[in-house]
N, C-alpha and C positions, 0 to 999 in steps of 0.2 A: 376556333376550331370550327369546321364544316358545320356538324352536326346539329350544334350551337346558332349558326347562322341560317340555316334553313329555319328552325322554329323561332326565332328570334322577329323574322318576318312575319310568323301566323300567329295571333292570338286567339282567332278564333277558329275553331276546331267544326268541319262539318262531318254530320255520322251518317246521313241517310244512302242507304244503298241501292243499288241498282239490279234489277233481277231478270232485265229484259235480254240478256244477251247469255252465249255458252257459257256453261260453267268452268270450263278452261279459260276463257280470258281472265288477264292476271286483274287484280280486285283495284289496282291503283289505275288501270286502264279505266275500268267501268267509272271509280270516280272521278275521270280527267272528263269522260266522255259526260256525264251526269252535269256535269258543272259546265260544262261548253251550251249544254243546251238552255240550263236554267241562266247563265249570263245574257243568251241572246236574246232571251224573252226578256228580260231586262233587270232581274234579279240582285240586286246591288250586294248581298250577304255572296253570293255566285262569282261577280265579276271581280270581288276584292279576293276570292279564294284563288280564284284563276289567275289574275295577275300576280300574286306571290307566289303562284307555281312555277309562272313563266322568269319570276325574280331569281326563284332559286334552281330553277332547272328541277323541278321535283315534280317527275309523271311525264314531262314535257320534255324538250329542248329549249336549254335557258333564250330567251329573248326579250330583252330589254324594252324593243320596240312595242310588242304586244303586251309586256307586263304596265309600261306606261299608259297604254291604251286601255288595258282595262281597267287600271287604277282610276284613269279618267275617270272614266265612265260611271264606278262607283263612288267616287269623288263628287262628284257633281249632284248626287242624288243627296249629298250630305253625310255619306259614308267615311265616320270619323277618322277610324284606322287608314283606311285606304288615302283620305288627303293627309295625312302623316306619312304615310310610302311615299306619296307624290311629291310633298313637300321634301322629304332626306333626297329622292334622286335629281331636284333642280337644285338643291344643297350641296350636293357632292357631287353634282355634273354624271349620274347613272345613266346613261343612255340616251343624254339629252343635255345641251349646252349649260354649262354651271350660271345658275340664277339666282344670287341670294335675296333678290327682290320679291321673286315670282314665291322662292321658296319661305319666305315669311309671312305671304299673301295667305298660303297654306295653310301654314301652321297657325296661325289664325284663325281660319275658317275650323281648323280641326278643334281647336282649344274649343271654340264655340259649340260644336258637333259632340264632343267630348263630356262635355259639360252636361250636355240635357241626358245624354245615355248613361253617366256617371251617378245622375243626381237620381235618375230609376233604377238603380241598382246593377248596371251592368260592369261585371269585370273587368272585361278586357279595355272598356272604357275607361273606369276608375285608376286599372294601371296606365295608361297612356297618358291619362293628365297629369298623374302624378310625374312621372317621367318629364312631361311638357313644362311644370312648374319648377324640378329641380334644375332642369337646364337652360330653362327662361326663353324658351320657343314659344312663339305666337300669343306669350304672354310676361308679364313682369317676373322675373325669378324671384320664387318665394317658396322657401324651405319647408317653412311651417305648412303652408299649405299640401306642400306634398307629401309630408309626412301623415295629413289627416285622409288624404286620400288612400294611402297604402295601408291606413288603420282600418278603414271602411272594406277595403279589399281583404285586410287578413280576419275581419268581424265575418266576411262572407265564406268565407274559405273554412273558418272554424265551424259555420253551419253549415257546412257539407256541398257547397259548388264546388262543382268541379274545374269549371273555369276561372273559379277564385284561386281554387288550389296551385292550377297548372299556371298561371300567373304568378302566383307567388313563389313559386319553384324555379319557374324565370328569373326572379329577382334575386334571389339567392344564388343562381349559379352564375348570374351575369357579371356581377357585381357593377350594376350601373343602377340610377338615382339614387345613391349615398348608401346602398343596401350592404352589409359587409358580407364576402363571400363569405359561405357557409354548405358546403357539400354534402355535409347530415340533416341540415335542415330542408334543402331542395328536395333528399333525397325522400324526404319522412312527405311533404306534399307532392310531389311527385307517384309516391306510390297510393296514395289517397284518390288522388284524382284517376289514375291509372286502375284500379279496382272499382272504380265506376264507369269503366268505359270509354274513358279521352284520352285518345289512339296518340296523342301528341306527348302524354305524359305517360302513356306506355313507352314511347319511344326513349323518351330522354330519360326512362326509368333503367330501359335496357342498357343505353350509353352509360348510367352510372356504375349498373353493375360490371359493365366490359374494361370501361377505359377508366374510372376512379374506385377503383377497390383496392381497401386498404387506407383511401383518402379521406379525413375529416369524419371517419364513423361509418364509410359507405362498405358494405361488406360485398368483397369480389365473389360471382358466382356467376362461371361461364354458362352454367345450365340456365338458370334463372334469364339471363341477358339475351341466351336463344328465345326461351319458351314467350317471354314479352316482343321482341321484335318478330315473332310468329303470329301472336295475337294484331299487333300494327300494323303489321302487312295484309294481313286478313282484312283490314277496314280500310285498306288501301292508299295504305303510306308507303311508296317509293323506296326513300331511303331506309325504312325497316327490310324492304325486300332485297335492297343492296347488302346489307348487312349479314343477313340472312346468307345469301348465297357465298360470301366471304367465309363465315363460320362453317359452312359444309365443305367447301375448298380447302379449309386450313386444319379442319377436327376440330375446333374449338368449341365445347359447350354442347358437339352434339359428334359423333362418329361419322370421320371423315366419306364426303360421297362428292365425286367430282361430278357426276353426269347431273344431280342434283342440284351442285351448286352452281355447274354451270347452264340447267336450263332457268337456274333463276337471275342471273348476273345477264346474259346475252339479251333480254327484253331491256334492262337498265341501260346494258352500254350503247345503247341506240340514240340515247340522248345524254347520259353522265357521262363525261370525260375521264371522272376517277374509276368508275366501272370500267370503262377501256381498258384502261390499264390491266385491273385487276384480271377480267376476262383474258387478255393477252396471257397475261401471266399462268393463270392455271388454267383455260381451256382450248387457246389455238396451239399452245407448245405443250401437249400432257407431259407430266413429268415421268 
């Protein structure tokens, strides 16, 4: 599912707002511009986040070359998740010639970087390290160690860390790393993180309300889906604005309003091919 692919590439959310532009500028545009400025100044978190956006076409035109460039910069600074992303690009041949030797080198570097961060309590690192041990990439396959790091992640989530809660929700919805799929548990953890302002959790919670309603104990509630997309979009998440535009155009969870829907879809359609189809359907030839 496209929404899941977007989020799996992004374990770490950035929440800072940019207030120097006109208020009519979409939040996701402000966020991308903020990231670009920070990335150019050498901020490895911004470089990783920007690379992930280019990888997924989130707020920018998808561009594997630029994704590689920014992930490489962050990876060279020791950013473990960027190193995993870079390894994955080489392993699968995404935007670069397939090279398993280089992939393995970066997986090994990622394991070392994530080990340090995970021991310091970083939830994204704990989740990433658990996956590496489960898959045997960069380290010897060891499901016992994978379980140990997942347990530490769960403890952090129970203590109220929204990053850990989001990562745990992803584990339950993605069926990766040996965790049985459980939409109900994913819903619970996304809800906890969303209530603390985690924008990716807000987006995933909205997805569950809209697309998974009635499955695994997840209630279907179009109005709540709309509300959470609205909140996530306000924090600069382009895919949330895309979903909002569709809901306005189709009258799902909100009164149908083509003008509003098309105003939301239009900017997204400039870089997202899926949005282009919806924009043409609802806005170019009005019903």
